[in-house]
N, C-alpha and C positions, 0 to 999 in steps of 0.2 A: 609491520602489519601482522596481526594475529592470524594464524592458519585457520581456515574454515572448519577443520575437523578436530582442533584441539581447544582446550580451555585452560585458564590459568592454574587449575588444580591438577592437570594431567601430570603424571610422574615423568621425570626426565628419562628420555630414551624409549618411553612407551609408545607404541604405534596403535592407531585406531583402525588400521586396515581390517584386522580380523573382526573387530567389533562391528564395523560398518557392513562387512559382508554377512555377518551373522544376524544382525538385528538393527533396527533403527535406534538411534540414541535418544534418550530423554534429556532435554535441556531445561535448565531453570535459570531465571534472571534475578539478580540481586536487586531488591526494590530501592536500595540506596545508590549504589554506583552504576546500576544498569548493565553490569557485566554478565555475560552468559557463561554458565558452567555445565559440564556433564553432571547429571544427577548421580551417576555411579561414582564420580570423583569427589563430589562435595556434599552429597545428600545424606551421608552416614547411614545408608541402608533404609531410610524411612519411606513412607508412602507419599509420593509426589502429589497424587490427586487430593490428599487430605490437607495440603499446605495452603494457607491463605496468604500470609506475608512471609517472605524469606529473605534473609540477609547472609552475605558471605562472611567468613570468619574475620576477614580484615576489617570490614565495616562494623561488625559487632564489637571488635576490639577497640575501634576508634570511638564508638559511642555506646556505652553500656546500656543506654536506654532502648537500643534496638533489640527486639526479641522476636524470634520466629514464632508466628501464631498459626493456629490450625483453623480450618473451616468449622463452623458450628454444625452439629448433626442436623440432618434434614428434619424439618418440622413435621410432626405427626399429629393427626387429628382423629378423634374418636368417631367423627362423622363419616359414614360410609359414602363413597362416591364412585361412580363408574368412570373409568378412564380407559380409552381404547389403547391397547398395546400393539402398535403396528409391528414391532419387532417379533412378537410371538403370535401374530395373527394366523389362525388355522394351524397352529403348531401342535401336533399331537405327540411328538417325541420329546426326549429330554433336552434337545437342542434345536433351535430354529435353523432351518436349512438355508442355503444360499439364495433360494428363490424368494426369501422373505422380502427382499428389496423390491421385487416385481409385484408382490402382493400389496405393497403400499400403493401401487398405481390403481388398484381396483376401485372403480367408481369415481375417479378423480376427473375434474374438468381440465382437459389438456387440449390445447388448440393446435391445429395443423399450422405450420409456419407459413408466413408470407414473405420470407426473406428472398432477396433478389438472387436470381440465377444469372450468372455472367459468363461471357466468353473470356478465355485467357488473354486475348489481345486487348480487352477492355479494362483489365486490371492493371493500372499504372499510376504514376505520380500525377498525370494529367487528370485522372478521375478524382484523385484526392483533392486537387486544387480547385476543381470546377464543380464538384458535387458536395454540398454541405452535409449530406447524409452519409458520405463515404466513411468507412471504418467506424460507424456507429452501431451497425447491426451486422450479424454474421452474413456472409455471402457464400454461395455454393458455386463452384466451377465444375461442371459435370465432366469435362474432358480436359486433360492437361495441355492440349495444344495451345500454344501462344503464351503460356505462363512463364516461359523462360526457366523451366524447372527440369532437373534431372533426377530420375529415380531408377532403382535396380529393375531388372526384368520381372515381369509378373510371375515367372516360374521360380523365383527365389523362395526358399523354404526356411523354416525356423532352424532346421539342421544346418543349412548353408550359413545362416547367421552365426551359429555356434562355431562352425569350423573356420570362418573368416576371422572372427574376433578372438577365438580361443576357447576351447571347451572348458578350461579351468577358470575362466574369468568369473568372479563372483557377480551375482545379479540379485537385485531385490525383487522378491516374489510376494505378491499380495494374496492373502487368504480372503476370498471374497466374503465369506460368511462373517468374519470378524472385522474386515477392512483393516487388518494389521499385517505387518511384514512377517513372513515365515522364514526362520533362519536356515542357514546352511546350504543355500542353493548356488549352483554354478550353471553356466550356459549349457554345458553338456547334459547335466541332470534335467534342466528345463526342457531341452529338446526331446529327451526320452519321455518325459511326462506329456509334452504336447502331441507326440506321435501316438500316444496310447488312445485306444478307442474311448469315446466319450463315456460309455457305460461302465468302463473299467477304471475311470479316474476316481481316486478316493475323495478328492475335494475339487471345488472350482477355484482356479487360481488365475492370476493376472500379472502381467509385467508392463509397467507404464513409465519406468524411469531409467531405462537403459540408454545413457548418453554415449554416442559412438564417435565423438570428435577425436581425431588422432588415430583412428583405426583404419585398416584397409577398406572397411565397409563405407567409411565416410567419403572415400573417393568416388563412390558410386551415387552419392546423394548431393544434390544442390537445391537449396530452397528456392521458391518462386522469386522471380526478379523483383516484384514489389516488396517482398520481405527484405531482400538484400539492400534495397534502396532506402528502406526506413530504419532498419535495425541499428540501434545505438552502438552495439558491440562492433558491428561491421563498420560503422561510420566514424566512431569517436575513439574506440580503444586502439592504441598504437599497434600497427601491424607487427612491429618488432617485438612486441610483448604478447603475441598470440602464438598458438601452435604448441607443439610438444615441448615439455619442459618449462612452460610458462603458466603462471597462475592467472586465469582470466575467467569471465563468465562462460562456462561451457553449457549452453542451454539451447543451441541452435539445431542440433541433430539428435533426435530421439527415435529409437526403434521400439514400438509398442506391440506386444504379442498377447492376445487374449483368446481364451477358449470359450466355447458356447456356454452361455449362462453367466458370464462375468458381468460384474456391475461395479462402477466407480461412483461413489456417493457424491452428493452435492459439494462443489468446491469452486473456488476462483483461483486461476493460475497465479503463481507467486508474483507479488508486486504489481498485480493487475496487468501482467504482460499479455500481449496478444499472441495468438497461436495460428500456425498453419498446420493442416492435418490432411494427409493423403492416404487413401485406402488402396494399398497394393492389391490385396485380394481379401474378400470377406464382406462383412456388413457391420455398421455401427449405428445405433439409435441414440441421438442426443436429446436431452430435455433441457431447455433454456429458461432462465429467468432474467429479465431485463435489469441492468444495474442502476435502478433509480435510487435516490437517497433512502426512501422508505424500505425498499427491498434489501439494500445493503445493510440497513440497520437490523432488519429481521434476520438476515443471514448471520450477522455478528452475534445476535442473541442466541441463535440456534447452534452455531459452530462451536465444537469442543465442549458441549454440555450434554447432560443426560437427555435433553430434548431430542438429540439425534437418534436415540434408541426407540422412541415411541411417538415422534412427531414427524409428519410429512411437511417438509419445508414449503411445498407448494400451497399448503393451507394458510401460510403466513404472508403470502405475497399476492400481488394483483393478478398475475396470469402466468401460465407455463406453456411453452411452445415445444413442439416435437419436430425433429428433423431426422430423416433416415438417409444414410450414405451407403453407396455400394462401390464395387470395383471401379477404380479409375477416377472416382470423385475426389475433389479437393475442397476443403472448407477453410475459410479464414475467420477466426473468432476474435472480435475486437476486445478492447480493454474492459475488464471488470465483469464480463458476462458470467453469471453463476450457471453452472451446468452439471448434469449427471449423465453418465454414459452406460448404455446396455450393449452387450455383445451377443447377438442371437446365434452366430455361427463362428467357428474358429477364424480369426482375422489377424492380418499382419498390416501394420500401419507405420508410416514414417511421418514425423512432424517435428516441430520445434517452437520455441518461445522467443519473443522479441519485444523490447521496449521501443517506443517511437515518440515523435514530437507532436502528435495530433490529439493526445488526450492525457497529458501529464497530470492534471488535477485528479483524475480518477485513479491513475496509477499510484499516486501518493496516498489517496484515500484507502485503497486496498492495503497498502503497506501499514497504515495506521491500524486497520482492522487486524492484521497479522500480529502486531505488537500487543493490541488490546486482548486478543485471544490466546496470547502466549505461544504462538507458533515457534518451535525451535529454530535456531539459526540454520540448521542443516536443511530445512525445508523452505527456506526463503531464497529470493533471487541472490545469487552469489555476487559479492563485491558491488552491491547496489549503489552505495554512497560514492564509492570511488568512480564508478561509471558516470554518476551525475556530475561529478567535478570535471571529468573529461569532456562531457557534453557542454558544460558551461564555458570551459576554456575555449572550445571551438566556436561556440556562438559569439563570444566576445570578439574573437578575431574576425569572424564574418561581419559582424555589425560595424566594427571599425573599418573594414574594407568596403562598407556601403552596400553589402548584400541586402537584397529585399526578401521579406518573408510574408507569408499570408497571415491574416488575422488569427487563424486557428493556431498557427505555430507560435506567433508572438504571445498569445494567451498562455500557451503551454510553457514557454520560456519564462514568463512572469511567475507561473506557479513553481517552476524549478528554482528560480531565484529566491522566492520566499522560503522554500525549504532549505536552501544552502545558506541563506542569511541566518537562519536559526542554528545551523551547524557552526557558522562563524562566531555567533554570539557564545556558543558553548566553548569554543576555543578561547574566547576572551574573558568569560565570566563564570564558567562552570567549575566544578570541583577539579582537583588536580588530575584525578583519574579520567574524568569526563573530557577534560582538555586533551589529555594524552590520546585517548581513543579517537576523538574527533580529528586530531592532527594526523593520526596514522592513516585515516581514510583519504587524505589529500595526496594525489600523485605528484610527488616532488620532482619527477622528471619533467613535468610540464608547468607546475604552479609553485612559485616561491612565496607569494603573499596571498593566501586564499581569501581572507576578509576583504582586502583591497580589490581583488579581482571580482568577487561577487557583487560588491557595491558599485563598481564601475559598470558591470553588466546590468544591474538593476537600473541605473541611470540611463544607459543607452537603450535598453529595451523599452523603457517607458517613453522615451523620445520617439523611438521607431513606431510605437503604437499610437502616438499622437497626444501624449500627456505632457504637461508643462513640467519643468524641472523640479518644482516644489510640490507636485502632486503626491498624495499619500497612497493612491491606488486607482483602480480603473473607474471607480465611481466619481472621481474628481473631474474637473472640467477638462475638455479637450482643446487642442489648438484650433483656432478659428480657421474656417475654410478660406483659401486664397485662390486667386486666379490660377489656372493651370500653368501659366507661364512661370509662376513663382514656385511651383511645387518642386521640392527636392526629393531625395530618396525616401520611400515610404510616406510620401505626402508631406514631408517637411519642407518648409521654405520660409520666406520672410512673412511676418505677420504684424499687424498693428494691434496693440493691446486694447481690448474693448473696455470702455469705461463702465460697462454694465456688469463686468465680472465681479463676483463677490471677493472681498479682501480676505486674506487668511486671518482667522481670528487670533492666531498665535502671534501675529505681527511679523513672522519670519518672511512673508512675501515682500515686505518693505525692506527690512534689514537683512539682506540675503547672506551676509557674512557673519551674522550674529550666531554665537555658539552658546547653547545652554550649559550651565555648570554641570560637570560630570560627577556621577557617583563613583566613589573609589572602590567599592566592593558591592556586588549584587549577587546574592545567593538565592537559588531556587530550591526550596525544600522538596522532598519527595512527595508527590501527590497522594492524598488519602482518598480511598474509594470505599463506598459502602452501598449495599443494595438491600432494600426491604420491600416486603409486600404488606400493604395496609388496605383499609377500606376508605374510599373517599368518593365524593360526588363529582361527576363529570362537570366540565366548564359550561354549564347551561344557564339560561336566564339572561336578562339584560345586564345584570350587575356582576357577571362572572369575572370581569377584569378587575373590578374593585376588590372582589373577594380574594382573587389569586395574587394580587400585588402585595398583600399583607404577608410578610415573611414569617415563617414558623420554624424555629430550630428543632422543636420536638415534633415528630411525625406520629400523630395519634389517629386512631380510627374515628370516622365520622358516622353518625347515626344515619342509616339509610343509604350508605355509600356502597360502591362497587369495588371489587378487588382490583388494585392497581399496583404495578411494580415501579418502585421509585429508586433510581440510581443517582447517587450524589457523589460528586467529585469536588475536592477542596484543594486548590493550588495556593501556595504561599510564597511570596517573594520578599526578602529582607534586603534593604539597601542602606548603606552607611557612607558618610563623608565627613571630613573635618570642616569646621567653621572657624571664624575668627575667635569665637568664645568657647569652643569645645567641639562637640560631635553632634551631627544631625543623623537621625535614624528613622527609617520608614519601614513599616510592615504592611504589605498589601496582600489581602486575602480575597480570593475569588471562589465562590461556590456556585456550581452549576448542577441543576437537578433535571432529570428526564423522567416524566410521568407517563407510563404506558398502561392503559387499561387492558385487561386480559379478556374482557367481554367482547361481544360482536360490535365493532365500531359502525357497522352499517345500519344499526338501529339506534339512533340518537334518542336521548330522553326528552329533547325538545327541539323546535326548529332552530333556536339559537345555537344549540350544541352541534347541529349539523354544519354550521358555518365556522365553528371554533376548531382550532387545531387539536388533534388527538394527543399531541405531545406538547407539554407546556414547559418551557425552560425559564427558570428563575435564576437570576444572577445577583450576587451580593458582593459589593466591594466595601470592605471594612478597612479603614486606614487608621493606624495608630501612630502617634508621634509625628504628624505632618506639620513641621514648623517652617518649612521652606516656602509655603504659599504656592499657588499655581496648581495646575492639573496633575495629579499623581500619575495618571495614565500617560499623559504626554511626556512625563519625565522619563518614561521607559523607551520613548521613540528615539530613533537614531539622530544624534545631533547634526549629522552631515546631510540630512534630507534636503536642505534648502540650497545646496550648491552642488556643482558637479563633483564627482568623486576625484580623489587624487590622481594626478597624471600618471599614466602607466607607460613604462618603457619596455622594450623587448630586447633581451640580451642576445648573444650570438647563437644560443641554442633554442631560442624561442620562448624563454621563460619570461613571465610578467613580473616586473620589479617596480614597486611603488617609488616615486621620486618625491623628495621633500617639497611641501607646498610653501608659497610665500605667506607671510603673515597676513591675516585678514585686515581689510581696510576698516577704519572706524565707521560706525553708522553715520549717515548724513544728519546734519542738524535739522531739527524740526522747527519750522517757523510757526509761531502761534497765530 
């Protein structure tokens, strides 16, 4: 498995310790093989911000048609327009001061929170199982009593932190004005700065990423009991592979040290992980945005772009909440909540991140946003895919042992399975490099046949959730209710097939052992993305559906239209297989467009537009050379959906090993 701090282009024997201590790495991903590289190692000294599509040298040598392209220059218009520059608001000097972040708040509609205040004794697994709203909104625990948490004494100082961990330990320090890392800092130097009078500090700085696992200070910190009971690293990562000298996700214990005036701009914690946050002494003010699909989409458009310098994210979402924390307060922030943080006074905080099984879909959505916005690997959840495999392996063992799980957990495990099935398909059908990288993420100490394991887990979790064996998803029919005496684990028991159930249109519900003919090679080409701003009319009027269903390859301005941003993504899959007479080949092309008007959506141009969605997705499926008949989309489905997965045996050390299956029985005769 590739080291988290190295890339394939790093020189042999070179260490990144000094680089990491001095500055954050800039990473770039090859658009062909999806491998991440240090820009300093593979970028030939160019400007990363100007690059549009980038390919590594190996991929360019493999295909000469691959060329590194640059972003077009920003469009300029002779028309004068007024644009409010939040970054430079009220700035009379040559450089905006660190308080510019707070000036963005002036005149903004910010709501006082209505989040629940709980006692430590109330925060437990029972709360999660019995309260559908649990872990869906932040909660505040004003006193640590009953949380099952251990923290250092309130008298602990930043100087004490430096002495316990080591004054020469490198630490990443954020320059609040630029929100970037300042190089060359150690804990000793940071303690000197922190103890300086506020008026004598040259800049406002912040420390938010000092992970203390494996240090003497870690012995003084224990996360809340609920965190330890939910944390995937705690539950699923083998205990023999944690601790000093082992590579594992070290995200549970952070020490955060901010001075008065510090600001952390809008962000979502990596991989949508949840957070526990305890104020040892000081004050923090949080600003929250709910992780609705529309708000996450707005965050994705805003994140990592020039919009961050002149746009207040709160103007692009439905509402912003404010929460203020003081000495002794603890807060738990659930999956995906977008937040910014202000530090009014010098403050010392202990906290940590954790993944859990009560909102996996949103965790995976946030990870997709990180990939789409090109977040470097260094700033993502470490060993994320490997941790997912450990979780899947444990859930399979539990389901085979007839363990019961709540609907929320089963829904999350289904989302986890869908993600890992895509990883399994990469192992089977991807490019050689993609196959190799996907296999490296599988923990071989626990899993020998990853595709077989995840497909068995998919089958078992669907049965546990009440789906029949040939269901394709949660929207399919459920098992009929039976008398309580017949109920088995998770509500499963004997049932009588209802004659009113619709038959599977593919016919596989009748011929359960039928296997579709396999494609011998399936290649997924690199997706093509483009974004344009044109003028088009909103979807108003009674005939807007008929007008929008007409596909247009060329995007041209419409007379009387409003400015709209169009993002287009094109995915291409090519499949081949031998036939009795030669070769059959299919090319499947899927185009998805997102149309987002930049004007005020609260003022529709007609009553019909008010009911229409502000985003219109058009999908086009173009199939070339389909000589095999049948549904081309169905041809991509798993041929083994209609029967249980292969039998899995467990060897002496607990590894799952697929056993050979008997030959399928021939389909029954059909009587005319």
